[in-house]
Backbone bond lengths (Angstrom), bond angles and torsions (degrees), N, CA, C in turn:
res aa  C-N    CA-C-N  psi(-1)  N-CA   C-N-CA  omega(-1)  CA-C   N-CA-C  phi
1 M - - - 1.460 - - 1.528 109.46 -
2 Q 1.338 115.75 138.82 1.452 120.37 176.83 1.531 110.35 -107.77
3 I 1.322 115.00 137.55 1.467 122.40 178.31 1.521 108.39 -118.47
4 A 1.340 116.19 132.33 1.459 120.81 177.96 1.523 109.58 -91.78
5 A 1.327 117.28 120.88 1.468 122.57 -179.56 1.526 109.39 -99.23
6 Y 1.325 117.07 121.38 1.457 123.09 179.85 1.524 109.85 -113.71
7 R 1.308 115.79 150.05 1.458 120.84 171.81 1.527 107.52 -106.98
8 L 1.335 116.44 108.52 1.454 119.56 -178.44 1.530 110.12 -75.51
9 P 1.332 117.17 139.18 1.477 120.81 -179.58 1.523 111.45 -72.46
10 V 1.301 117.33 109.10 1.454 121.65 -177.38 1.527 111.28 -61.64
11 S 1.332 116.32 -36.77 1.467 119.44 179.64 1.519 111.03 -63.61
12 A 1.339 116.56 -37.22 1.465 120.12 178.28 1.530 110.63 -71.65
13 L 1.322 116.62 -37.77 1.458 120.11 176.27 1.526 110.56 -60.69
14 D 1.327 115.13 -39.47 1.463 120.42 -177.90 1.517 111.76 -66.37
15 K 1.349 116.51 -26.10 1.461 120.69 -178.06 1.532 112.34 -86.53
16 L 1.319 117.07 -9.12 1.454 119.20 177.16 1.533 110.13 -63.24
17 P 1.338 117.91 150.04 1.469 118.91 172.43 1.528 109.46 -55.50
18 G 1.315 116.51 142.73 1.453 120.21 -175.55 1.511 113.88 -53.41
19 T 1.328 117.71 -38.47 1.464 120.65 -179.00 1.527 111.31 -63.39
20 E 1.342 116.76 -42.63 1.465 120.49 -179.40 1.515 111.79 -71.64
21 R 1.328 116.77 -40.66 1.465 120.62 179.78 1.526 110.70 -63.78
22 N 1.320 116.08 -44.60 1.459 119.81 -179.04 1.523 111.42 -65.14
23 L 1.329 116.42 -40.34 1.462 120.10 177.63 1.521 110.82 -62.28
24 L 1.327 116.72 -48.72 1.463 121.41 -175.79 1.523 111.65 -58.80
25 L 1.315 117.20 -50.99 1.461 120.27 -176.46 1.525 111.63 -70.71
26 A 1.326 117.39 -33.62 1.464 120.20 179.72 1.526 111.36 -68.13
27 V 1.349 116.51 -43.45 1.464 118.29 -178.86 1.532 111.22 -74.45
28 M 1.340 117.68 -26.33 1.455 119.33 173.23 1.528 110.26 -62.32
29 M 1.326 115.84 -45.83 1.457 120.69 178.44 1.523 110.69 -61.39
30 A 1.343 117.04 -46.31 1.457 121.63 -178.83 1.524 111.12 -63.14
31 H 1.330 115.74 -41.19 1.463 119.36 -179.81 1.530 111.00 -65.83
32 N 1.325 116.82 -38.15 1.464 120.65 175.37 1.530 110.71 -58.52
33 E 1.321 116.64 -48.00 1.463 120.47 -176.83 1.523 111.51 -64.71
34 L 1.328 116.61 -42.34 1.458 119.44 178.90 1.520 111.28 -65.94
35 S 1.324 117.09 -38.25 1.467 120.44 178.43 1.522 111.02 -62.80
36 I 1.329 116.88 -41.84 1.458 120.96 178.66 1.526 110.43 -63.71
37 L 1.315 116.76 -45.27 1.458 120.39 179.86 1.524 111.71 -64.74
38 N 1.331 116.60 -35.56 1.459 119.37 178.20 1.520 111.54 -67.07
39 R 1.325 116.62 -37.36 1.463 119.21 175.46 1.526 110.52 -63.43
40 L 1.335 115.44 -43.51 1.460 119.17 178.62 1.530 111.08 -61.54
41 L 1.332 116.09 -38.43 1.460 119.76 179.87 1.527 110.87 -66.57
42 L 1.333 116.42 -44.71 1.465 119.64 178.96 1.517 111.81 -64.79
43 F 1.329 116.49 -39.86 1.464 119.87 176.56 1.528 110.55 -65.17
44 S 1.334 116.19 -35.22 1.460 120.31 -178.53 1.524 111.77 -68.28
45 I 1.330 116.14 -31.84 1.466 120.00 -179.03 1.526 111.14 -66.41
46 K 1.332 116.44 -31.95 1.458 120.83 -177.85 1.529 109.67 -72.31
47 E 1.309 115.59 115.47 1.461 120.12 -177.44 1.523 109.64 -82.40
48 T 1.309 116.55 127.88 1.466 121.11 -176.61 1.521 112.71 -118.98
49 C 1.330 118.12 -11.70 1.462 120.89 -176.40 1.530 110.13 -117.80
50 D 1.325 116.41 138.37 1.456 121.41 178.49 1.520 112.75 -99.03
51 D 1.338 117.43 -16.60 1.455 120.57 -177.58 1.524 110.95 -77.96
52 T 1.317 116.09 162.55 1.461 121.82 -175.11 1.517 112.80 -59.90
53 I 1.339 116.72 -48.69 1.462 119.99 -178.82 1.530 110.44 -63.32
54 G 1.335 116.89 -38.60 1.460 120.46 178.87 1.517 111.46 -62.29
55 K 1.325 117.28 -42.48 1.460 120.61 -179.67 1.532 111.38 -68.09
56 I 1.322 116.29 -39.17 1.458 119.91 178.39 1.530 110.52 -64.84
57 S 1.332 115.53 -46.53 1.466 119.80 178.38 1.521 110.88 -60.63
58 H 1.323 115.42 -36.11 1.462 121.53 179.18 1.526 110.78 -62.42
59 S 1.332 116.75 -46.35 1.466 120.58 179.09 1.519 111.08 -63.25
60 M 1.337 116.43 -43.40 1.463 120.05 179.29 1.518 111.13 -61.68
61 Q 1.327 116.48 -36.42 1.460 121.23 179.53 1.518 110.71 -65.02
62 I 1.319 117.14 -42.49 1.463 120.97 178.39 1.526 110.11 -62.81
63 F 1.345 116.40 -46.39 1.458 119.95 -179.11 1.528 110.76 -58.90
64 F 1.318 116.25 -44.18 1.461 121.63 -177.57 1.526 111.77 -63.65
65 V 1.333 116.37 -47.41 1.464 119.62 -178.32 1.522 110.76 -66.60
66 L 1.327 117.76 -36.93 1.462 120.61 176.87 1.527 110.81 -57.89
67 K 1.325 116.64 -43.36 1.465 120.27 179.76 1.527 111.23 -64.60
68 L 1.334 116.28 -40.44 1.462 119.79 179.02 1.527 111.23 -65.71
69 V 1.330 116.95 -42.16 1.467 120.65 179.43 1.525 110.29 -60.26
70 A 1.329 116.69 -45.45 1.465 120.35 178.92 1.523 110.66 -60.66
71 G 1.330 116.78 -43.75 1.459 119.93 179.98 1.511 112.63 -62.27
72 K 1.330 116.62 -43.98 1.467 120.40 -179.55 1.527 111.66 -69.53
73 L 1.320 117.90 -33.90 1.463 120.14 176.39 1.520 110.19 -62.79
74 N 1.319 116.85 -42.15 1.466 120.67 178.76 1.523 111.10 -64.72
75 E 1.338 117.25 -42.61 1.460 120.52 -179.52 1.529 111.45 -70.11
76 T 1.329 116.89 -31.71 1.465 119.86 176.58 1.522 110.31 -64.72
77 W 1.328 116.45 -38.95 1.460 118.66 176.41 1.518 111.30 -63.14
78 K 1.326 117.60 -34.43 1.465 120.53 176.48 1.532 110.81 -63.29
79 I 1.333 116.28 -38.38 1.467 120.30 176.18 1.531 109.89 -62.50
80 I 1.317 116.00 -43.24 1.466 120.68 179.53 1.528 109.95 -62.70
81 Q 1.309 116.58 -41.81 1.461 120.16 177.71 1.527 111.36 -60.53
82 K 1.312 116.96 -40.83 1.458 121.32 -176.12 1.525 111.94 -71.65
83 H 1.315 117.33 -43.58 1.464 120.45 -171.59 1.530 114.47 -102.60
84 Y 1.330 118.35 -15.92 1.469 120.10 -172.35 1.529 112.08 -118.03
85 V 1.313 116.08 -55.25 1.458 120.00 -176.35 1.528 109.94 -61.34
86 S 1.319 115.68 131.00 1.478 126.02 178.09 1.528 114.05 69.99
87 K 1.338 117.99 -6.30 1.463 120.17 178.02 1.526 111.43 -110.92
88 L 1.338 115.78 -45.14 1.462 119.15 -173.72 1.531 113.35 -129.01
89 D 1.326 117.83 -2.73 1.461 118.32 -173.85 1.528 112.72 -61.87
90 A 1.339 117.43 -40.29 1.468 119.68 179.94 1.528 111.02 -66.01
91 K 1.334 116.57 -41.46 1.463 121.10 -178.76 1.527 111.17 -66.29
92 Y 1.316 116.78 -44.40 1.462 120.59 -176.87 1.524 111.82 -76.71
93 D 1.320 116.95 -25.91 1.464 119.58 -179.71 1.520 111.54 -61.12
94 A 1.316 116.26 -28.41 1.466 120.04 -178.84 1.530 112.70 -78.90
95 I 1.335 117.28 -15.99 1.469 119.09 -174.19 1.525 113.88 -122.14
96 L 1.323 117.79 -14.99 1.462 119.63 -179.57 1.524 111.60 -66.52
97 E 1.319 116.02 148.59 1.459 121.10 174.96 1.526 109.47 -68.85
98 P 1.349 117.43 152.17 1.473 120.93 -177.07 1.530 115.08 -51.40
99 P 1.358 119.98 -42.00 1.479 118.27 179.60 1.524 113.03 -60.32
100 A 1.332 116.91 -39.18 1.466 120.74 179.84 1.526 110.76 -70.53
101 K 1.348 117.09 -38.65 1.466 120.93 177.24 1.527 110.34 -61.56
102 S 1.326 115.33 -46.39 1.459 120.57 -179.81 1.522 110.78 -62.41
103 A 1.341 116.44 -41.19 1.463 120.80 179.83 1.525 110.73 -63.08
104 Y 1.329 117.25 -42.63 1.466 121.09 -179.86 1.528 111.02 -62.86
105 K 1.320 116.01 -39.96 1.464 119.93 179.16 1.524 110.58 -63.52
106 K 1.331 116.41 -43.03 1.471 120.30 179.91 1.525 111.11 -66.60
107 L 1.332 116.23 -41.32 1.460 120.14 179.12 1.528 110.98 -64.55
108 S 1.338 116.18 -41.29 1.466 120.62 179.99 1.528 110.70 -62.03
109 T 1.316 115.63 -41.23 1.466 120.15 179.10 1.523 110.99 -66.27
110 Y 1.327 116.19 -42.94 1.462 120.36 -176.84 1.522 111.67 -66.89
111 F 1.339 117.11 -43.50 1.462 121.17 -175.98 1.519 113.16 -89.14
112 D 1.325 117.15 4.40 1.460 120.23 175.08 1.528 109.30 -61.18
113 Q 1.322 116.64 139.32 1.458 120.81 -177.97 1.523 112.62 -61.09
114 K 1.323 116.38 -21.19 1.459 120.20 179.43 1.528 112.18 -76.61
115 N 1.331 116.51 -15.90 1.463 119.91 179.63 1.528 109.49 -77.06
116 K 1.285 116.75 108.41 1.463 121.91 -178.31 1.528 112.17 -85.39
117 H 1.316 117.38 -0.38 1.464 121.86 -178.95 1.523 111.29 -110.27
118 N 1.316 117.25 34.80 1.459 122.30 -179.26 1.529 109.42 -82.50
119 V 1.327 115.39 88.34 1.463 121.37 -177.97 1.530 110.72 -69.61
120 I 1.333 117.25 -32.28 1.466 121.46 -179.65 1.532 110.30 -60.73
121 K 1.315 116.98 -49.13 1.465 121.18 179.31 1.519 110.65 -64.52
122 F 1.322 116.88 -39.11 1.456 121.35 177.97 1.527 110.92 -58.84
123 L 1.327 117.16 -46.18 1.462 120.90 -179.65 1.523 111.24 -66.19
124 R 1.317 116.13 -39.81 1.473 120.06 178.92 1.523 110.64 -60.57
125 N 1.326 116.46 -44.90 1.455 121.07 -174.06 1.528 113.78 -76.96
126 N 1.333 117.25 -26.70 1.458 120.35 -173.19 1.516 115.28 -110.96
127 A 1.344 117.28 -11.43 1.467 117.93 -176.05 1.520 113.46 -149.37
128 G 1.332 117.88 -36.50 1.457 120.53 -174.04 1.519 112.93 -72.02
129 F 1.328 116.77 -55.07 1.459 121.53 -176.45 1.519 112.73 -117.80
130 H 1.326 117.54 -6.88 1.459 122.17 177.85 1.528 108.36 -140.38
131 Y 1.315 116.30 156.42 1.458 121.22 176.06 1.519 108.89 -112.96
132 S 1.334 115.82 134.83 1.458 120.33 -174.30 1.521 113.20 -79.79
133 G 1.318 118.29 -21.83 1.457 119.81 -176.01 1.517 110.42 74.38
134 F 1.332 116.35 64.53 1.463 121.33 -173.97 1.528 112.73 -71.67
135 D 1.327 115.17 154.89 1.451 122.16 164.36 1.533 105.47 -94.56
136 Y 1.325 116.89 113.31 1.467 120.88 -168.50 1.525 113.86 -88.04
137 G 1.334 118.12 11.10 1.460 120.09 -176.95 1.519 113.66 -55.14
138 K 1.328 117.50 -49.47 1.463 121.91 -177.78 1.522 111.46 -68.13
139 S 1.339 117.31 -46.17 1.462 120.17 -175.42 1.524 111.89 -66.75
140 L 1.329 118.53 -33.35 1.463 120.62 178.94 1.524 111.14 -65.73
141 K 1.313 117.26 -32.46 1.466 120.66 179.07 1.527 111.78 -72.12
142 D 1.334 116.79 -20.65 1.463 120.83 -174.96 1.522 113.49 -105.98
143 L 1.328 118.28 12.66 1.460 120.11 -179.89 1.524 110.82 -61.02
144 A 1.340 115.74 140.86 1.455 121.11 176.48 1.526 110.00 -83.77
145 D 1.302 115.72 170.29 1.462 120.82 -179.50 1.532 110.47 -59.31
146 G 1.318 115.88 128.25 1.462 120.92 178.62 1.507 114.69 91.88
147 E 1.339 117.40 -11.35 1.467 119.96 -178.00 1.530 112.81 -83.84
148 D 1.325 117.17 0.02 1.458 120.99 -179.15 1.526 112.36 -96.79
149 K 1.333 117.70 14.29 1.457 121.05 -172.23 1.528 112.97 -102.09
150 I 1.330 113.75 154.74 1.465 121.52 167.23 1.521 107.29 -130.69
151 Y 1.334 116.97 155.31 1.461 122.71 -177.90 1.527 107.80 -129.75
152 L 1.325 115.84 110.19 1.450 121.52 -176.58 1.524 110.44 -95.65
153 S 1.316 115.35 136.53 1.459 121.70 -178.27 1.522 110.26 -116.99
154 Q 1.348 115.72 159.67 1.462 119.70 175.42 1.523 110.90 -61.22
155 H 1.324 116.08 -32.41 1.467 120.34 175.18 1.522 107.81 -102.54
156 P 1.340 119.53 121.86 1.464 122.22 -175.58 1.528 114.30 -51.65
157 A 1.328 116.91 -35.75 1.469 119.84 -175.77 1.519 112.55 -67.34
158 N 1.323 118.44 -17.23 1.464 121.91 -179.42 1.520 112.68 -96.43
159 S 1.313 117.63 2.08 1.459 121.02 179.05 1.527 110.13 -76.90
160 V 1.327 115.97 151.25 1.465 122.07 -179.42 1.522 107.93 -131.77
161 Y 1.328 116.67 123.84 1.457 121.82 -179.40 1.528 107.96 -111.52
162 Y 1.305 116.07 80.99 1.459 119.11 -171.33 1.524 112.15 -67.02
163 I 1.318 117.56 -32.66 1.456 119.66 -179.50 1.533 111.11 -61.36
164 G 1.336 116.50 -35.35 1.461 119.71 177.50 1.510 112.08 -64.80
165 E 1.347 116.27 -42.51 1.464 120.45 178.88 1.515 111.15 -66.21
166 A 1.344 115.80 -46.06 1.467 120.15 -177.38 1.519 111.31 -63.37
167 A 1.326 117.02 -44.21 1.465 120.49 -179.35 1.524 111.35 -64.52
168 N 1.339 116.72 -39.73 1.459 120.00 179.69 1.518 111.58 -66.93
169 W 1.329 117.85 -45.21 1.456 119.77 -178.87 1.519 111.52 -66.04
170 R 1.323 116.43 -39.38 1.462 118.51 178.77 1.535 110.66 -66.54
171 S 1.323 116.57 -39.78 1.466 119.86 176.90 1.519 111.06 -64.68
172 L 1.337 116.01 -38.66 1.461 120.63 178.63 1.519 110.75 -63.28
173 M 1.339 117.06 -41.47 1.458 120.25 179.93 1.525 111.34 -67.90
174 L 1.334 117.16 -35.23 1.455 119.69 175.97 1.527 111.24 -65.19
175 L 1.328 116.11 -41.97 1.465 120.47 178.28 1.524 110.52 -65.69
176 L 1.322 117.16 -38.51 1.465 121.19 176.97 1.516 110.27 -60.37
177 R 1.319 115.50 -44.87 1.465 119.94 179.70 1.528 111.09 -62.41
178 D 1.337 116.56 -43.86 1.461 120.31 -175.51 1.525 112.85 -77.10
179 T 1.350 117.24 -29.06 1.464 121.35 -176.20 1.522 112.20 -85.83
180 I 1.318 116.21 -47.22 1.462 120.27 -174.17 1.531 111.76 -105.03
181 A 1.321 115.96 -18.85 1.471 121.56 175.40 1.525 112.18 56.46
182 L 1.340 115.59 41.95 1.463 119.39 177.87 1.513 109.93 -81.97
183 D 1.293 115.28 140.51 1.455 121.09 174.17 1.520 108.42 -118.56
184 E 1.303 116.33 133.47 1.466 120.58 -175.41 1.525 112.14 -54.69
185 G 1.316 117.35 -38.97 1.453 120.30 -176.59 1.512 113.99 -72.75
186 H 1.339 117.18 -17.25 1.459 120.44 -177.62 1.529 112.71 -115.73
187 D 1.313 116.76 10.56 1.463 120.67 179.18 1.525 108.66 -73.49
188 V 1.333 116.46 126.75 1.465 120.44 -173.60 1.528 112.61 -77.41
189 I 1.333 117.73 -14.99 1.458 120.54 -177.35 1.517 110.14 -86.03
190 E 1.326 115.69 123.76 1.452 121.13 -177.75 1.515 111.04 -74.40
191 G 1.322 116.21 155.06 1.452 121.26 176.46 1.519 111.42 -72.32
192 T 1.317 116.80 158.48 1.455 123.17 178.76 1.518 108.20 -131.04
193 P 1.346 118.42 164.62 1.471 119.92 179.13 1.518 113.49 -56.17
194 A 1.346 117.35 -39.26 1.464 119.60 -179.45 1.525 111.09 -64.36
195 A 1.332 116.13 -44.22 1.460 119.33 178.77 1.518 110.91 -64.97
196 A 1.341 116.76 -39.31 1.455 120.55 179.99 1.523 111.48 -62.31
197 A 1.322 116.76 -37.46 1.462 120.52 179.71 1.522 111.03 -65.09
198 I 1.330 116.54 -41.01 1.459 120.26 178.98 1.520 109.98 -67.98
199 E 1.323 117.07 -43.45 1.455 120.79 -178.64 1.519 111.47 -63.50
200 A 1.335 116.27 -37.24 1.456 119.99 178.97 1.517 110.88 -63.26
201 H 1.323 116.17 -39.05 1.468 119.95 178.90 1.521 110.92 -67.12
202 L 1.322 117.18 -37.39 1.460 121.03 -175.12 1.523 112.72 -80.83
203 E 1.326 117.28 -6.87 1.463 121.00 -171.54 1.521 112.23 -55.28
204 N 1.323 117.27 -40.66 1.450 120.46 -175.59 1.526 113.35 -94.26
205 S 1.323 117.36 -3.52 1.459 119.72 -176.58 1.522 112.90 -108.86
206 V 1.318 117.35 -8.30 1.466 121.31 -179.14 1.523 108.46 -131.46
207 D 1.320 117.49 129.17 1.455 119.64 -178.07 1.523 110.95 -71.13
208 V 1.315 115.92 170.09 1.461 121.83 -170.82 1.525 112.41 -60.86
209 D 1.326 118.49 -43.08 1.462 121.28 -176.00 1.523 112.12 -60.22
210 Y 1.321 117.20 -42.00 1.452 120.87 -178.08 1.528 112.04 -87.41
211 R 1.304 116.74 -17.74 1.463 120.65 -179.21 1.521 111.33 -62.50
212 R 1.332 116.92 -33.29 1.464 120.37 179.65 1.524 110.98 -56.76
213 G 1.328 116.33 -43.04 1.455 120.06 179.13 1.512 112.23 -64.91
214 F 1.342 116.51 -41.25 1.456 120.36 177.91 1.522 111.00 -61.97
215 N 1.321 116.37 -41.42 1.466 120.03 -179.79 1.527 111.20 -60.80
216 V 1.330 116.61 -42.74 1.456 121.16 178.82 1.523 110.53 -63.73
217 V 1.341 116.56 -46.42 1.465 121.24 178.69 1.523 110.95 -57.75
218 N 1.317 116.93 -47.59 1.470 120.94 -177.78 1.517 111.85 -61.76
219 R 1.330 116.42 -41.21 1.462 119.40 -178.57 1.528 111.12 -66.53
220 H 1.317 116.62 -43.05 1.466 119.70 -178.18 1.527 111.05 -66.04
221 I 1.327 117.13 -44.21 1.460 120.03 179.23 1.517 110.62 -62.74
222 S 1.326 117.12 -45.41 1.458 120.40 -178.23 1.527 111.51 -64.76
223 Y 1.326 116.46 -40.97 1.469 121.86 -179.64 1.527 111.62 -63.55
224 I 1.338 116.86 -52.52 1.456 120.91 -178.06 1.522 110.80 -68.67
225 N 1.322 116.84 -35.96 1.459 121.95 177.33 1.532 110.49 -56.65
226 F 1.315 116.30 -49.33 1.464 121.33 -177.83 1.523 111.46 -63.81
227 E 1.334 116.85 -47.21 1.463 120.38 -178.11 1.524 110.98 -66.96
228 M 1.324 117.36 -35.43 1.461 120.92 179.80 1.523 110.54 -65.10
229 H 1.318 117.48 -43.09 1.461 120.72 178.52 1.526 111.06 -63.04
230 L 1.319 117.72 -40.81 1.465 121.02 178.43 1.525 111.16 -60.77
231 F 1.322 115.92 -45.09 1.460 119.45 -177.27 1.530 111.51 -69.14
232 L 1.327 117.66 -48.13 1.463 120.54 -179.05 1.515 111.18 -60.14
233 Y 1.326 116.28 -45.03 1.462 119.95 179.32 1.528 110.36 -63.47
234 G 1.334 116.66 -37.16 1.458 120.50 179.46 1.513 112.40 -63.87
235 V 1.336 116.84 -43.55 1.465 121.25 179.08 1.527 111.09 -64.65
236 I 1.330 116.28 -44.31 1.468 120.49 -178.73 1.525 111.04 -65.63
237 S 1.326 116.28 -48.80 1.462 119.87 -175.15 1.520 112.51 -66.66
238 I 1.350 117.80 -37.58 1.461 119.35 -177.66 1.523 110.42 -69.85
239 T 1.320 117.71 -33.66 1.462 120.86 177.13 1.517 110.56 -65.70
240 I 1.318 116.30 -45.25 1.465 121.20 179.93 1.528 111.10 -64.05
241 E 1.334 116.62 -39.83 1.467 120.54 -179.52 1.526 111.47 -69.81
242 R 1.329 117.33 -40.19 1.462 120.79 -179.77 1.518 111.52 -61.07
243 K 1.308 116.80 -34.04 1.460 121.42 -179.02 1.528 112.24 -92.57
244 N 1.327 116.03 2.88 1.472 122.01 -179.69 1.530 112.63 59.42
245 W 1.326 116.80 25.23 1.462 119.21 177.71 1.524 111.08 -71.58
246 H 1.351 116.62 -19.60 1.456 119.94 -178.36 1.528 112.49 -75.26
247 V 1.339 118.11 -10.76 1.469 120.18 178.70 1.527 111.00 -97.79
248 A 1.317 116.27 2.91 1.464 119.43 179.03 1.526 110.37 -69.23
249 E 1.299 115.49 166.56 1.467 119.94 178.66 1.523 109.46 -59.83
250 R 1.312 116.08 135.20 1.461 120.15 -177.33 1.520 110.56 -133.90
251 E 1.304 113.67 159.19 1.462 120.90 177.55 1.525 108.35 -112.62
252 M 1.335 116.71 127.93 1.454 120.73 178.84 1.521 108.85 -90.96
253 I 1.323 115.40 125.24 1.458 121.69 -177.04 1.523 109.34 -116.75
254 N 1.306 116.19 130.29 1.464 121.21 174.89 1.526 108.94 -85.24
255 C 1.331 115.84 120.81 1.468 120.07 -177.77 1.518 109.34 -114.04
256 G 1.306 115.24 125.67 1.450 121.51 175.45 1.495 108.33 -141.82
257 G 1.352 116.42 122.69 1.445 119.73 179.94 1.509 114.10 68.60
258 S 1.338 117.13 25.93 1.461 119.77 -178.22 1.511 112.95 -101.52
259 G 1.333 115.64 8.16 1.457 118.65 179.05 1.511 113.70 92.04
260 F 1.361 118.63 -2.11 1.447 120.69 179.02 1.534 109.03 -76.87
261 L 1.303 115.80 141.91 1.449 121.32 -179.96 1.519 110.01 -123.30
262 D 1.318 115.60 148.51 1.455 119.97 176.03 1.522 107.74 -79.95
263 S 1.310 116.26 107.92 1.466 121.02 -175.74 1.512 112.44 -81.95
264 G 1.332 117.68 -10.25 1.439 120.52 -176.48 1.517 112.20 83.85
265 I 1.325 117.85 1.16 1.469 122.37 179.08 1.513 108.11 -106.36
266 S 1.309 117.91 120.08 1.469 121.05 -177.83 1.517 110.54 -111.33
């Protein structure tokens, strides 16, 4: 894969209207963070260990990264609200490419306060960036075989407390069911390849009753993740093109094994 490296003119950036400059740099930062988390999520899906502890650690890693992705997606929308909504949306709507326009419309609908099925915000508030303080009575009764174990190591950092993870995720899914009342069969968000890959991995580690909640979570994260990347990339690229910064001298770099992923966005 080849990557084009550009040097953006700082003096020209400084001359941009404050609203546009702040939006551009803020969404660049947000897009970087989401890209890193997406790489971690894709790497987490790839199973590398066959032993019991390795598989358990693998599942915990997926659960953890999913929560972080949801939290960052919610916070990225807050950035968009601050720098884009009501300040630049009308101006950019006239120049954005159709995929970015469509993505913004979908994101606006999803994050609208009237949407009572905002799973992303739910995860951010209850698991990603805050802890709800669950009563684990119900989830402990529903643990699957093997979920009641802990693995203690001579070094504390290598210990694994799977029962804590299992009880928390099961409690989270119960709260999701009771708060948002989503049903897998009536969820309007379609599945995606990324969500399908995660669900396939979880098939043998989560029983049927709780699997419904995981399926809903995976679909919402994958859906918003994709639309968010389209919109952020659209805002960044259109700004660079309008200023003709993309025709500046560039360095072509060959990247192999550097963590870059083909996002499908060109």
